[in-house]
N, C-alpha and C positions, 0 to 999 in steps of 0.2 A: 504494500500499500504506499503511495507516495505521501511525503510528509508535507504538511502545511508551511508555506513560507509567508512572511509578513513584510509589506513594503508600505512606505509613506511617499506619495508623490504630490507635487504642488501643481495645482490646476486652477487657473482662473482666480488666483489669489486665495485659494483654499488648500488645506493639507488633507489629502485623502488617503485613508488607510485602505489597503487592498490585501486580502488573503489570496493566495495562489496555491494551486496543485498542478503536479504534472510537468511535462516537457515543454520547455519554451518553444521548441520547434513544432510541436503538435497543433493541430487545428484548435482554434480558440473557441471556448464556450463561456459566456458571461452568464452569471446568476445573480440577479438583482432583487433584493429584498423588498418587503412591504413597508408600509408607512411607519410603524413604531418599532422596527426590527432592525437586525444588523446582518452583514453578509455571514456571520458565523452560523446563522440558521441553516446553511447549506453544507456544513461540514460533512454529514454523511454522504449526501449526494455528490459533492465535489470529489471525495476520496473514491466513491464508486466510479466516476467517469475519469479519474486522473490517468489511467493506463492508456487512454485513447485521446484525451484532450488536455489542452492547457486551460485549466478552469479558473476564472477570475471572478472573485466574490467581493466587490467593493462595499465599504460603509458609505452611504449617503452623507452629504454634509449634515452636521447637526445630530448625527447619530453615532454610536459605537466609538471607535477611536479617531474618527474624522473631526475636523475642527468645526467650531460653531460659527456662525455668520454674524458679522456686525450689521448686515442689512437684512433681517429675516423676511421682511415683506416682500422683497423682490427675489431673494436668493432661495427661499424654501419654496419653490415652485417647479412644476414639471419642465417648463423650457430651460431653466437654469440647470436641472438635473441631467437633462439631455445634452447640454453644452458640455458639462463636466464629463459625462460619459464618453463623448467623442474625443474629448482632450485626453482622458485616460487611455483610450485605445491608441491614440497617436503616440503618446508617451511610452506605451508598452510595445509599440512596433506592430500592432495588430491591424491589419488591413480590413479584415471581415471576420465575423464571428456568428455562432449560433447564439440565440439569446433565450434564457428561461427567465421569466419574470413573475414574480408573486405580487398580486394586488398592486401596489403603487409601482413595483418594478415592472409589472406587465404594461401598466400605462406608459411608462418610459419607453419600453420596447415598441409598443404600438405607434408612439409619437415618432420614434426614429425610422421604423420600417415604413410608415405611411407618409413620409415627407422627403423632400429632396435632400435634406441635411444628412439623412442616415439611411436612406434606401438601399444604397449601394454597399453598406456596411453590414447588414443584417441578412444571413443567408438562410436561416431558419428561425421561427419564433414560436416559443410556447408561452401562452398567456394563461396564467394560473389564477383562477377564480376572480376574473375582472373583465370588463367588457366596455363597449361604447356608451351604454346607458346603465346606470345603477339604480338599485332601489333606495329611494329617498328615506324609507324608515331605517334601513340598514345604515346609511350614511349618518343619520342622527344618532343612532345607537353608538356607532364608532366615536363620534364626536363627543358624546357624553363621557365614555371611559378615557379617551386620550387626553381630554382636557383637564383630567385630574392627574396629579403626580403625587400619589400618597408616599409617605415615609415609614420606613420600617426599622426596627431595633436590631433584627437579626436576619441572617441569610435564609433561615428555615422559613420565617414569615414571608420574606419577599418571594421565595419559590412557590409557597402556597397561593400567594396572589397571582403569580403567573400561571399557575395550573388552572386557576378560575377563568382568568381573562382569555387564555389561549386554549381553553378546552376545544374549540371548534377545530384546532389544527388536526385532530385525531389522536391516533394511537402513538404515544411517546413513552419510552421506557424511563425508569427512574433516572438513569444515567444522562438520558437526553434532557430531561427537565432541569437536572442539576447543571448541565452544560448551559442550557439557556439562561438560567439564573446567573451563573458566573460570567456570562458574556453580555449580560443585559443590565448590569448594575453599576452604579457610581456612588461614592461616599461623599455626601454633602459636607458643608463647612461645620455643621452642628454634629457631625459624627453619624448622622442617620443615613440609611441606604434608601436610593430610590432608582427609578428607571434611568437608563443611559442617556436619553435624548434630551436635547435643548427644549425646554418647555415652549419656546417661541415656534419651534416646528409645528406644535399642535395648535397653538393659537392661530397661526397663519392658515392652517388647514381649515380650522372651524370658521374662520372669517371668510376665506376666499373659495373653498372647494364646495361645488353643489352637485357634481356628478352629471353635468349638463350633457346634452347630446353630442356624441362624437362619431357618429356614423359616417360622416364625410371622411374622416381620418381612417376609419376602419375600411372603407371601401376603396381607399388608395393603397392598401397593403397588397403586394403581389408575391412575396416570398412564401414557401411552404409553412403552413401555421397549424398548431395544435391548441385547442381550447381545452382546459381542464375546468371542471366545476364541481365543488364539494356537493355531496348529495343532499346536505341540509343547509346550503349556503342561502343566506338572506340577502346578500349584496348583489349577485348576479342571478336573476330569477331564471328558471328553466325556459320560459318562453324567449327571453333575450338570448340566452346561449343558443337555442335552437335557431333563432333568426340569423345569428352570426354565421352559421354553416352555410347559409344560402347567399351571403353577401361578401364582398371584398376578396379575401384569399380562399373563401369557401373551405374552411378548415374542418378537419375531423374533430367532433366533440366527444369527450370521455367524461361521464360522471363518475367521481370517485367516491365509493361508498365509505361510511363510517366516519365522515368529517363534514364540516361546514366551511366557513371562510377562515383560512384557506388551507387546502391540503399542505402537509408540511414536507412532501417529497422526500420522505425518510424510510418508507417500508419497501420491501422486495417488490410488492405489486406495483407501487407507484413508480419506482426506479425502472420497473420492467417497461411500463408505459412509455417513459422517457427514452429508454433504450430503443424500442420499436421505432420511435419517430426520428430521433437524432441519428440513429445508425443505419 
């Protein structure tokens, strides 16, 4: 199994942390995380693909070990995330890549693959539990929990909190929950523990994001595409996912049992789905 390496790159005035697996000369596979998560969510999937791909898992600005922005209202937005993604690819010497994006990471992948700025860079696209139209009730649910940044005295308490909030991710082992906790935490000035992200990330999301219609973007995607939807997902409704299969890249749709928003891409069954598409 390939070991993870860690890099810090300066892109557009931000320091971006990137975890990598595999041979630098292998085809590139970018795996981009969701709104309140980090690139370390893909540790299991990245290790799985490391014998065939150069797997690249960044932390978006304001998350994980990447720097926080001094201009959150402009920087914590999908267009800036896209520009940073392209800057990362350039610095890493990656001309094109397959892209697996969970939730927000899927939106970034869609924005790149469906526009002139990134269309020639994305060879294959996996969209994990996200789409061009999102359920407003689910967006409000997400806004309700990400807008709060509770503090915890112990790691045990913090891990219990994550197990509740991210229960829709599906089946995670005790070791995986512990790993999520240890890669999702920061200690505050008062000594308490809280989630890793800049609170301004979630403020901007709550103020600016409404999940408005992005069908025009979806219809412009031409690369081979796979859509994954958690069986009980409330963010992307079944009828929306079905409509996606008849428009734009006309992808295959796979409903992932036993999870909601969003499949963790950590089980043999889920990795097998990615295998079949990517390889």
